[in-house]
TIVEX-592127 format. One line per 2 residues: number of its first residue (from 0); their letters; for each residue y, x, z of C-alpha. Coordinates in nm, 2 decimals, padded with zeros to 4 digits. Last residue first. Layout:
NUM = A = Y,X,Z ~ ...
//
This chain:
563 = VD = 14.05,-03.81,09.59 ~ 13.85,-03.67,09.29
561 = QT = 13.56,-03.54,09.50 ~ 13.51,-03.89,09.64
559 = VR = 13.17,-03.98,09.48 ~ 13.00,-03.66,09.56
557 = LV = 13.15,-03.61,09.91 ~ 13.01,-03.96,10.01
555 = ED = 12.67,-03.88,09.87 ~ 12.65,-03.54,10.04
553 = LT = 12.73,-03.69,10.37 ~ 12.45,-03.94,10.34
551 = TT = 12.44,-04.32,10.34 ~ 12.39,-04.61,10.58
549 = GT = 12.32,-04.39,10.89 ~ 12.60,-04.53,11.10
547 = LV = 12.78,-04.19,11.09 ~ 12.75,-04.17,10.72
545 = KD = 12.89,-04.53,10.67 ~ 13.20,-04.43,10.88
543 = FG = 13.23,-04.12,10.67 ~ 13.25,-04.33,10.35
541 = DE = 13.53,-04.55,10.51 ~ 13.71,-04.22,10.59
539 = RL = 13.65,-04.09,10.24 ~ 13.78,-04.39,10.07
537 = TK = 14.09,-04.39,10.28 ~ 14.14,-04.62,10.58
535 = MG = 14.46,-04.83,10.59 ~ 14.58,-04.88,10.95
533 = QK = 14.96,-04.92,10.92 ~ 15.00,-04.54,10.95
531 = RA = 14.76,-04.51,10.66 ~ 14.99,-04.74,10.45
529 = YQ = 15.29,-04.52,10.53 ~ 15.12,-04.20,10.42
527 = AI = 14.99,-04.37,10.11 ~ 15.33,-04.50,10.00
525 = TN = 15.48,-04.15,10.04 ~ 15.19,-04.00,09.85
523 = AS = 15.23,-04.25,09.57 ~ 15.59,-04.15,09.53
521 = QN = 15.89,-04.38,09.62 ~ 16.06,-04.55,09.33
519 = TV = 16.32,-04.74,09.54 ~ 16.17,-05.08,09.43
517 = VM = 15.82,-04.97,09.51 ~ 15.92,-04.83,09.85
515 = RR = 16.09,-05.16,09.94 ~ 15.78,-05.35,09.85
513 = IE = 15.58,-05.11,10.07 ~ 15.81,-05.20,10.35
511 = DD = 15.78,-05.57,10.29 ~ 15.40,-05.57,10.30
509 = IE = 15.14,-05.50,10.03 ~ 14.79,-05.47,10.16
507 = ML = 14.63,-05.14,10.07 ~ 14.25,-05.15,10.09
505 = EF = 14.04,-04.83,10.05 ~ 13.67,-04.91,10.01
503 = IG = 13.32,-04.77,10.01 ~ 13.07,-04.98,09.82
501 = KR = 12.70,-05.03,09.83 ~ 12.41,-04.89,09.63
499 = TE = 12.04,-04.96,09.59 ~ 11.76,-04.73,09.72
497 = YG = 11.79,-04.36,09.81 ~ 11.55,-04.08,09.91
495 = TF = 11.49,-04.00,09.54 ~ 11.11,-04.01,09.54
493 = GC = 11.11,-04.32,09.32 ~ 11.26,-04.52,09.61
491 = AE = 10.94,-04.71,09.71 ~ 10.71,-04.42,09.61
489 = CG = 10.87,-04.19,09.87 ~ 11.15,-03.95,09.92
487 = KG = 11.26,-03.78,10.24 ~ 11.56,-04.01,10.28
485 = QY = 11.85,-03.88,10.49 ~ 12.01,-03.96,10.82
483 = LT = 12.26,-03.82,11.05 ~ 12.23,-03.79,11.43
481 = IS = 12.55,-03.68,11.61 ~ 12.56,-03.48,11.93
479 = PD = 12.81,-03.43,12.22 ~ 13.01,-03.73,12.12
477 = GN = 13.38,-03.67,12.17 ~ 13.50,-03.96,11.95
475 = LV = 13.35,-03.79,11.64 ~ 13.64,-03.84,11.39
473 = IG = 13.54,-03.69,11.06 ~ 13.81,-03.47,10.92
471 = LS = 13.59,-03.25,10.70 ~ 13.63,-02.96,10.94
469 = KL = 13.51,-03.19,11.22 ~ 13.19,-03.27,11.04
467 = HE = 13.12,-02.90,10.98 ~ 13.19,-02.82,11.34
465 = LD = 12.96,-03.10,11.46 ~ 12.66,-03.00,11.24
463 = GP = 12.46,-03.32,11.24 ~ 12.12,-03.34,11.41
461 = YG = 11.85,-03.49,11.18 ~ 11.72,-03.84,11.13
459 = SR = 11.45,-03.97,10.89 ~ 11.45,-04.25,10.63
457 = CH = 11.14,-04.29,10.42 ~ 11.10,-04.66,10.39
455 = QC = 11.47,-04.75,10.47 ~ 11.59,-04.55,10.17
453 = VI = 11.94,-04.42,10.23 ~ 12.20,-04.62,10.04
451 = RV = 12.36,-04.47,09.73 ~ 12.74,-04.48,09.73
449 = LR = 12.96,-04.69,09.50 ~ 13.34,-04.63,09.48
447 = QA = 13.64,-04.84,09.56 ~ 14.02,-04.88,09.55
445 = LV = 14.16,-05.22,09.65 ~ 14.52,-05.30,09.58
443 = GV = 14.71,-05.60,09.74 ~ 14.98,-05.86,09.70
441 = LC = 15.17,-05.75,09.39 ~ 15.42,-06.02,09.28
439 = SS = 15.77,-05.92,09.40 ~ 15.71,-05.55,09.41
437 = LL = 15.60,-05.55,09.05 ~ 15.91,-05.73,08.93
435 = YN = 16.14,-05.49,09.11 ~ 15.95,-05.19,08.97
433 = EV = 15.99,-05.30,08.61 ~ 15.67,-05.22,08.44
431 = GM = 15.70,-04.92,08.19 ~ 15.35,-04.78,08.20
429 = DV = 15.47,-04.52,08.45 ~ 15.56,-04.81,08.68
427 = LR = 15.20,-04.95,08.65 ~ 15.05,-04.61,08.73
425 = TV = 15.29,-04.56,09.02 ~ 15.17,-04.88,09.19
423 = AS = 14.80,-04.81,09.12 ~ 14.84,-04.46,09.27
421 = PA = 14.86,-04.62,09.62 ~ 14.50,-04.76,09.59
419 = DN = 14.31,-04.44,09.50 ~ 14.17,-04.26,09.19
417 = TH = 14.33,-04.48,08.93 ~ 14.16,-04.67,08.64
415 = LT = 14.30,-05.02,08.68 ~ 14.15,-05.36,08.73
413 = SF = 14.26,-05.73,08.73 ~ 14.29,-06.05,08.93
411 = VL = 14.58,-06.29,08.89 ~ 14.67,-06.58,09.11
409 = HG = 14.91,-06.81,08.92 ~ 15.24,-06.95,09.03
407 = TL = 15.50,-06.85,08.77 ~ 15.55,-06.50,08.92
405 = AA = 15.18,-06.42,08.88 ~ 15.18,-06.53,08.52
403 = RI = 15.49,-06.31,08.45 ~ 15.32,-06.02,08.62
401 = AI = 15.00,-06.06,08.40 ~ 15.22,-06.09,08.08
399 = EA = 15.40,-05.77,08.18 ~ 15.08,-05.58,08.25
397 = TE = 14.92,-05.69,07.92 ~ 15.23,-05.58,07.72
395 = LD = 15.26,-05.25,07.91 ~ 14.91,-05.13,07.84
393 = RI = 14.55,-05.11,07.96 ~ 14.54,-05.37,08.24
391 = EG = 14.16,-05.44,08.26 ~ 13.93,-05.74,08.27
389 = VM = 14.21,-05.99,08.32 ~ 14.11,-06.26,08.57
387 = IV = 14.33,-06.57,08.59 ~ 14.33,-06.82,08.87
385 = DP = 14.50,-07.16,08.88 ~ 14.48,-07.22,08.51
383 = DQ = 14.71,-07.46,08.31 ~ 14.57,-07.37,07.96
381 = RV = 14.91,-07.23,07.84 ~ 14.87,-06.92,08.06
379 = IH = 14.54,-06.84,07.88 ~ 14.71,-06.81,07.54
377 = RL = 14.92,-06.51,07.64 ~ 14.63,-06.36,07.83
375 = GA = 14.41,-06.37,07.52 ~ 14.68,-06.19,07.32
373 = AF = 14.74,-05.93,07.59 ~ 14.38,-05.86,07.65
371 = TL = 14.33,-05.83,07.27 ~ 14.22,-06.10,07.03
369 = GI = 14.36,-05.95,06.71 ~ 14.05,-06.03,06.49
367 = QT = 13.91,-05.68,06.52 ~ 14.03,-05.65,06.88
365 = NV = 13.77,-05.91,07.00 ~ 13.80,-05.97,07.38
363 = HI = 13.54,-06.22,07.51 ~ 13.69,-06.52,07.69
361 = QN = 13.54,-06.68,08.00 ~ 13.61,-07.03,08.14
359 = IG = 13.46,-07.04,08.49 ~ 13.25,-07.34,08.61
357 = DM = 12.92,-07.17,08.57 ~ 12.94,-06.79,08.56
355 = QY = 12.83,-06.58,08.26 ~ 12.80,-06.21,08.34
353 = EV = 12.91,-05.91,08.14 ~ 13.19,-06.07,07.93
351 = PD = 13.29,-05.76,07.73 ~ 13.57,-05.67,07.73
349 = EV = 13.70,-05.96,07.95 ~ 13.95,-06.25,07.95
347 = TI = 13.89,-06.48,08.24 ~ 13.99,-06.84,08.32
345 = IK = 13.96,-07.01,08.66 ~ 14.06,-07.38,08.71
343 = KD = 14.06,-07.47,09.08 ~ 14.00,-07.80,09.25
341 = PL = 13.63,-07.81,09.17 ~ 13.57,-07.48,09.35
339 = NI = 13.52,-07.13,09.23 ~ 13.69,-06.95,09.52
337 = RK = 13.39,-06.75,09.64 ~ 13.26,-06.70,09.28
335 = MA = 13.60,-06.55,09.19 ~ 13.59,-06.30,09.47
333 = SY = 13.23,-06.20,09.38 ~ 13.32,-06.16,09.01
331 = LT = 13.61,-05.94,09.11 ~ 13.40,-05.72,09.33
329 = TS = 13.12,-05.70,09.07 ~ 13.38,-05.60,08.80
327 = KG = 13.51,-05.31,09.01 ~ 13.17,-05.17,09.09
325 = SG = 13.25,-04.80,09.05 ~ 13.09,-04.77,08.71
323 = TP = 13.40,-04.67,08.52 ~ 13.65,-04.51,08.76
321 = GT = 13.84,-04.69,09.04 ~ 14.09,-04.96,09.10
319 = VL = 14.08,-05.33,09.20 ~ 14.41,-05.52,09.17
317 = FI = 14.53,-05.85,09.33 ~ 14.84,-06.00,09.16
315 = GY = 15.02,-06.30,09.31 ~ 14.97,-06.67,09.35
313 = PL = 14.80,-06.94,09.55 ~ 14.64,-06.69,09.78
311 = ST = 14.26,-06.70,09.82 ~ 14.19,-06.35,09.70
309 = LR = 14.43,-06.20,09.95 ~ 14.26,-06.39,10.24
307 = EV = 13.91,-06.29,10.15 ~ 14.02,-05.93,10.10
305 = IS = 14.18,-05.93,10.44 ~ 13.87,-06.07,10.61
303 = LV = 13.65,-05.82,10.43 ~ 13.87,-05.53,10.54
301 = DD = 13.83,-05.62,10.91 ~ 13.46,-05.68,10.88
299 = PF = 13.39,-05.35,10.69 ~ 13.30,-05.42,10.33
297 = GL = 12.96,-05.32,10.21 ~ 12.91,-05.55,09.90
295 = SK = 12.70,-05.81,10.07 ~ 12.98,-06.01,10.23
293 = LD = 13.17,-06.03,09.90 ~ 12.88,-06.22,09.74
291 = FA = 12.81,-06.18,09.37 ~ 12.46,-06.04,09.41
289 = ST = 12.32,-06.40,09.41 ~ 12.40,-06.41,09.03
287 = DS = 12.06,-06.28,08.93 ~ 11.92,-06.46,08.63
285 = KD = 12.15,-06.28,08.38 ~ 12.03,-05.93,08.48
283 = LI = 12.25,-05.70,08.27 ~ 12.09,-05.38,08.14
281 = RM = 12.33,-05.15,07.95 ~ 12.14,-05.00,07.66
279 = VV = 12.24,-04.65,07.52 ~ 12.11,-04.54,07.18
277 = SE = 12.17,-04.19,07.03 ~ 12.12,-04.19,06.66
275 = GY = 11.96,-03.89,06.49 ~ 11.96,-03.51,06.51
273 = LT = 12.33,-03.42,06.49 ~ 12.45,-03.75,06.65
271 = PL = 12.52,-04.10,06.52 ~ 12.61,-04.34,06.81
269 = TS = 12.43,-04.66,06.89 ~ 12.54,-04.91,07.16
267 = VR = 12.32,-05.20,07.29 ~ 12.42,-05.45,07.56
265 = LD = 12.08,-05.56,07.70 ~ 12.07,-05.92,07.85
263 = IE = 11.78,-05.99,08.08 ~ 11.64,-06.32,08.20
261 = KG = 11.40,-06.23,08.47 ~ 11.02,-06.31,08.50
259 = LV = 10.92,-05.95,08.47 ~ 11.13,-05.92,08.15
257 = KL = 11.26,-06.21,07.95 ~ 11.47,-06.12,07.64
255 = KI = 11.82,-06.11,07.50 ~ 11.92,-05.80,07.30
253 = RG = 12.28,-05.73,07.21 ~ 12.47,-05.53,06.95
251 = DQ = 12.71,-05.25,06.89 ~ 12.71,-05.00,06.60
249 = PL = 12.84,-04.64,06.56 ~ 12.86,-04.52,06.19
247 = RR = 12.65,-04.28,05.99 ~ 12.30,-04.43,06.03
245 = EA = 12.35,-04.76,05.86 ~ 12.02,-04.87,05.70
243 = IN = 11.89,-05.00,06.03 ~ 12.18,-05.26,06.03
241 = LK = 12.19,-05.41,06.38 ~ 12.02,-05.73,06.50
239 = AM = 11.97,-05.59,06.85 ~ 11.59,-05.62,06.82
237 = LK = 11.61,-05.45,06.48 ~ 11.82,-05.16,06.63
235 = LR = 11.57,-05.11,06.91 ~ 11.28,-05.10,06.66
233 = SI = 11.48,-04.85,06.45 ~ 11.53,-04.62,06.75
231 = VP = 11.16,-04.64,06.83 ~ 11.05,-04.59,06.47
229 = AK = 11.29,-04.29,06.42 ~ 11.19,-04.10,06.73
227 = LE = 10.82,-04.16,06.71 ~ 10.74,-03.82,06.56
225 = LS = 10.91,-03.66,06.86 ~ 10.64,-03.79,07.09
223 = PA = 10.72,-04.06,07.34 ~ 10.93,-03.98,07.66
221 = DV = 10.82,-03.96,08.02 ~ 11.12,-04.03,08.24
219 = AQ = 11.44,-03.84,08.30 ~ 11.68,-03.96,08.57
217 = LI = 12.05,-04.03,08.53 ~ 12.23,-04.11,08.86
215 = GD = 12.44,-04.42,08.92 ~ 12.19,-04.61,09.13
213 = IR = 11.93,-04.56,08.86 ~ 12.05,-04.45,08.51
211 = YR = 11.73,-04.42,08.31 ~ 11.65,-04.14,08.07
209 = IR = 11.44,-04.11,07.75 ~ 11.44,-03.78,07.56
207 = FD = 11.30,-03.69,07.22 ~ 11.27,-03.32,07.18
205 = KE = 11.27,-03.04,06.92 ~ 11.59,-03.12,06.72
203 = FP = 11.72,-03.38,06.97 ~ 11.71,-03.76,06.99
201 = EV = 11.85,-03.95,07.29 ~ 11.75,-04.29,07.42
199 = HI = 11.95,-04.37,07.73 ~ 11.86,-04.68,07.93
197 = DS = 12.12,-04.82,08.17 ~ 12.15,-05.01,08.50
195 = AR = 11.80,-04.91,08.62 ~ 11.64,-05.12,08.89
193 = RE = 11.30,-04.94,08.86 ~ 11.13,-05.26,08.74
191 = VA = 11.40,-05.32,08.49 ~ 11.36,-04.97,08.35
189 = RS = 10.98,-05.00,08.35 ~ 11.01,-05.33,08.15
187 = IM = 11.25,-05.17,07.89 ~ 11.02,-04.87,07.82
185 = QN = 10.71,-05.09,07.82 ~ 10.87,-05.32,07.56
183 = VL = 10.96,-05.02,07.35 ~ 10.61,-04.87,07.36
181 = RI = 10.44,-05.21,07.30 ~ 10.66,-05.26,06.98
179 = VP = 10.59,-04.91,06.87 ~ 10.21,-04.96,06.92
177 = LE = 10.22,-05.30,06.73 ~ 10.39,-05.17,06.42
175 = SA = 10.72,-05.33,06.34 ~ 10.93,-05.02,06.37
173 = RD = 10.69,-04.85,06.12 ~ 10.75,-05.14,05.87
171 = RL = 11.12,-05.12,05.91 ~ 11.11,-04.74,05.85
169 = HE = 10.90,-04.80,05.53 ~ 11.15,-05.06,05.42
167 = ID = 11.44,-04.81,05.49 ~ 11.27,-04.53,05.30
165 = ET = 11.18,-04.76,05.00 ~ 11.55,-04.87,04.98
163 = AG = 11.67,-04.51,05.00 ~ 11.46,-04.37,04.72
161 = SQ = 11.10,-04.26,04.68 ~ 10.78,-04.45,04.76
159 = NA = 10.51,-04.28,04.96 ~ 10.28,-04.56,05.05
157 = AG = 10.25,-04.87,05.17 ~ 10.23,-04.95,05.53
155 = PT = 10.23,-04.71,05.82 ~ 09.93,-04.75,06.04
153 = LQ = 09.84,-04.99,06.32 ~ 09.95,-05.30,06.14
151 = EE = 09.94,-05.60,06.37 ~ 10.32,-05.65,06.36
149 = VQ = 10.31,-05.67,05.98 ~ 10.03,-05.93,05.98
147 = KA = 10.22,-06.13,06.24 ~ 10.54,-06.13,06.04
145 = EE = 10.34,-06.26,05.73 ~ 10.18,-06.54,05.94
143 = ET = 10.51,-06.64,06.10 ~ 10.66,-06.67,05.75
141 = PS = 10.89,-06.39,05.62 ~ 11.26,-06.47,05.59
139 = YL = 11.38,-06.57,05.24 ~ 11.44,-06.94,05.25
137 = RE = 11.55,-07.01,05.60 ~ 11.72,-06.67,05.65
135 = IG = 11.91,-06.70,05.32 ~ 12.01,-07.06,05.40
133 = EA = 12.13,-06.97,05.75 ~ 12.35,-06.69,05.60
131 = IE = 12.48,-06.93,05.33 ~ 12.56,-07.20,05.60
129 = QT = 12.74,-06.96,05.82 ~ 12.95,-06.80,05.55
127 = TG = 13.06,-07.14,05.42 ~ 12.98,-07.23,05.06
125 = LC = 13.15,-07.20,04.72 ~ 12.97,-07.22,04.39
123 = MR = 12.96,-06.93,04.14 ~ 12.81,-06.92,03.78
121 = VD = 12.66,-06.60,03.67 ~ 12.56,-06.49,03.32
119 = YG = 12.22,-06.32,03.34 ~ 12.13,-05.95,03.29
117 = TF = 11.99,-05.95,03.65 ~ 12.13,-05.63,03.79
115 = MR = 12.45,-05.61,03.58 ~ 12.54,-05.98,03.61
113 = LS = 12.48,-05.97,03.99 ~ 12.68,-05.65,04.03
111 = EL = 12.97,-05.80,03.84 ~ 12.97,-06.10,04.07
109 = TD = 12.95,-05.87,04.37 ~ 13.25,-05.67,04.25
107 = SD = 13.45,-05.99,04.17 ~ 13.45,-06.10,04.54
105 = SP = 13.75,-06.33,04.50 ~ 13.55,-06.65,04.56
103 = DA = 13.43,-06.52,04.90 ~ 13.17,-06.75,05.06
101 = MA = 12.91,-06.73,04.78 ~ 12.66,-06.97,04.64
99 = VT = 12.47,-06.87,04.32 ~ 12.40,-07.02,03.98
97 = LL = 12.22,-06.80,03.73 ~ 12.27,-06.89,03.36
95 = NE = 12.05,-06.74,03.09 ~ 11.80,-07.03,03.05
93 = EL = 11.86,-07.23,03.36 ~ 11.84,-07.05,03.69
91 = GL = 11.93,-07.22,04.02 ~ 12.07,-07.19,04.37
89 = PL = 12.06,-06.81,04.45 ~ 12.23,-06.74,04.79
87 = VQ = 12.46,-06.45,04.81 ~ 12.59,-06.31,05.14
85 = FQ = 12.65,-05.95,05.01 ~ 12.42,-05.77,05.26
83 = RL = 12.18,-06.06,05.31 ~ 12.12,-06.12,04.94
81 = FK = 12.10,-05.75,04.86 ~ 11.84,-05.70,05.14
79 = VS = 11.64,-06.00,05.01 ~ 11.62,-05.80,04.68
77 = LK = 11.76,-05.92,04.35 ~ 11.58,-05.72,04.07
75 = EV = 11.38,-06.02,03.95 ~ 11.51,-06.35,04.08
73 = KL = 11.29,-06.56,04.31 ~ 11.45,-06.89,04.39
71 = PV = 11.34,-06.98,04.74 ~ 11.21,-07.34,04.80
69 = DP = 11.40,-07.64,04.92 ~ 11.71,-07.55,04.72
67 = FE = 12.05,-07.59,04.89 ~ 12.23,-07.93,04.86
65 = DA = 12.19,-08.01,05.23 ~ 12.37,-07.68,05.31
63 = RI = 12.69,-07.80,05.13 ~ 12.82,-07.69,04.79
61 = LP = 13.18,-07.66,04.68 ~ 13.24,-07.64,04.31
59 = VE = 13.51,-07.39,04.19 ~ 13.84,-07.54,04.06
57 = LQ = 14.03,-07.24,04.21 ~ 14.27,-07.45,04.42
55 = ES = 14.04,-07.75,04.48 ~ 13.75,-07.52,04.59
53 = LV = 13.99,-07.31,04.79 ~ 14.11,-07.62,04.98
51 = SM = 13.76,-07.73,05.06 ~ 13.65,-07.38,05.15
49 = LD = 13.93,-07.36,05.40 ~ 13.84,-07.69,05.55
47 = KE = 13.48,-07.58,05.59 ~ 13.59,-07.25,05.75
45 = AL = 13.77,-07.44,06.03 ~ 14.13,-07.32,06.08
43 = YG = 14.34,-07.19,06.37 ~ 14.04,-07.02,06.54
41 = LD = 14.19,-06.67,06.49 ~ 13.89,-06.57,06.27
39 = TL = 13.95,-06.88,06.06 ~ 14.32,-06.79,06.01
37 = IK = 14.23,-06.43,05.93 ~ 13.97,-06.53,05.68
35 = GI = 14.21,-06.76,05.50 ~ 14.49,-06.49,05.50
33 = KD = 14.26,-06.24,05.33 ~ 14.25,-05.90,05.51
31 = RR = 14.49,-05.61,05.52 ~ 14.43,-05.60,05.90
29 = EK = 14.77,-05.48,06.02 ~ 15.00,-05.67,05.78
27 = QL = 14.76,-05.96,05.79 ~ 14.82,-06.00,06.17
25 = SL = 15.18,-06.10,06.09 ~ 15.07,-06.34,05.81
23 = GN = 14.82,-06.51,06.05 ~ 15.09,-06.55,06.33
21 = QL = 15.33,-06.70,06.07 ~ 15.06,-06.94,05.94
19 = DT = 14.97,-07.06,06.29 ~ 15.34,-07.11,06.37
17 = PS = 15.39,-07.31,06.05 ~ 15.10,-07.53,06.17
15 = IL = 14.75,-07.55,06.02 ~ 14.53,-07.81,05.85
13 = NR = 14.83,-08.04,05.79 ~ 14.73,-08.08,05.42
11 = DL = 15.06,-07.94,05.30 ~ 15.04,-07.65,05.55
9 = LL = 14.70,-07.55,05.41 ~ 14.84,-07.56,05.06
7 = QG = 15.13,-07.36,05.17 ~ 14.91,-07.09,05.32
5 = IL = 14.70,-07.08,05.00 ~ 15.01,-07.01,04.80
3 = TS = 15.18,-06.77,05.04 ~ 14.86,-06.57,05.08
1 = AM = 14.82,-06.56,04.70 ~ 15.17,-06.43,04.66
//
C-alpha cells in the first residue's frame, strides 16, 4: 500500500514514468526493499526528489547540507561508530529534545535506540544519504593532527578495555601504527615491483602466509610474525574502506594508490576462514594501457590478420573463450582499443570494470540493484552503439539479447568459459540459444591460454628428445636435431626461469559449412575436425610452435593445455 501511495505521488509530480514504477515494483518482489530506494538505485529518481516527496507526505522537515551545524554536537553515549553505521547526524539539543537528520523516515528501530541510549525525546528531519554521510565525516572525522598522532604511535594505545567496541577500537589503533603501515605499504610495493597480479594474505593457526601470483603461479614471500595477523588484515580493510568490525561475512572493496610512480588500483576481497579473514588483492595498473595492443599478445601473423578483420566487422558476435586468468579481457580490450575511433560508439557492461579506457562508455554490473549483464545489455542497445562488449555470457537471457543486438547491426564482443573454440557453439546451444539464430550472427571464436616466456637473461639451450616430441604430435619437418630452451633462474626473473606471459591461441572462423553444422546440431568434435582441415591450429599446436622457437618451454605448454 505504501509503495503504491509513494509511487502515485511520484507519478503525479512527473518525477518517474509508469514504466519506471512498474520496473521498480517488479524488482521489489525480489529485493523486498522500499520502492523509493529501488527507484533511486535504478537511476530512475534523484534522491533529493524522493526526499522532497517524502517530506511532504510524512510532514517531516527536509534539511539540506548547508543547514547542518558548523561544529559537531557531542551527545553522551552516541559514538561516531553508531552515527556512521546508522547514518544519523545530530543537529541540535534543546532541553530534552534531540534533533537528528536521517535518510530513512521509517527506521523506527534507530529512533527507539536513540531515545533509549540518550534518554532524550527525538525529533527527526529528512536528509539525503550522501549529504548525511558527508556531514558525519566532515564533523566527526579526526583532524589531520589527531590522525598523525595515531599513525606515529609505536605501541598499542589505551589499555585493556573489555567489550566488542573497545576491541575494535584497539584493533583500529594497532592497524594505524606506523610499523604496520610501513609493512603493508612495503608488501604492496614489492608485489608491484615483481609484476604480481594478485596478493594473497592468508591466516592460519600457527602461520601467517603472504603469497604473490606472478605470471599465473603463486609464490610465497617472507611473511610478518603471527602476532601481526590481525593488525595487517585490519589495515588492508581500512584502506579498502571495509567494515573492520564485520568478520563473519565476505566483503569487497577497492584501494587506489600510487606505487613506484604508477597509478595502482587494488580490488580487495575478504573471506572469513577458520583462523581469520583471508584477503586477496587483484593488482590493476591503471597507468599502463600500452599493453592493450593485439600485436603484442603473441598472435601468429596469419591469426592476427584474421582477428583484426573479425573485430572490425560492422556486425556479428566475436567470442573469446578460456578459463579464468587466461587473458580473455586483455584480448577484448586490445580489440576495442584498436577500433576506438571517433566514428564508433563503444559501450561495455563488465563485472567488474577492470581498466578504464578513454572514449569507451563502461558500465559496472551491480546485481544487488538488478543491474545484471542482461539488464545492462538491454539498455545498451537503446543507446545507439556501434560496438558492444559484454563481459561474460552467463545465461540464456544475456545470450539472446547479445544475438538480437548482433542481428540488428551491432558488433558484439563477449567471453565464455569453454576449453576450446568449437565447444563455444555447443555451450550456447546447451544454454537454450536457437541454433539457426547463432549460426546467422557468430563470426568467430578465439580460445586462448597464457604461457610464461623464457627469461632472456638466463636462457640456455638443450637438445630436445625427438622421440618424445614426436609422441606429443609435434611436427619436426625432418630436422635431425632440435634445440629447446629453458631459463636457469636469475635475479631478473626472481629465479623462476620465466618473465612475463604471452598467449597461445586457437581461432575458429565461422564459414558457411560451420554454419550448416551449427544448424544441424553437429557435435563440437565434428566441428573441430572440419575447422582443423581448414587450417585451424589447436591451442597445443600453437603452443608447440612457440616451444620450437624458444619462446616458452614444453612443460609450460603442457601445463596450461592439460584440459584440452
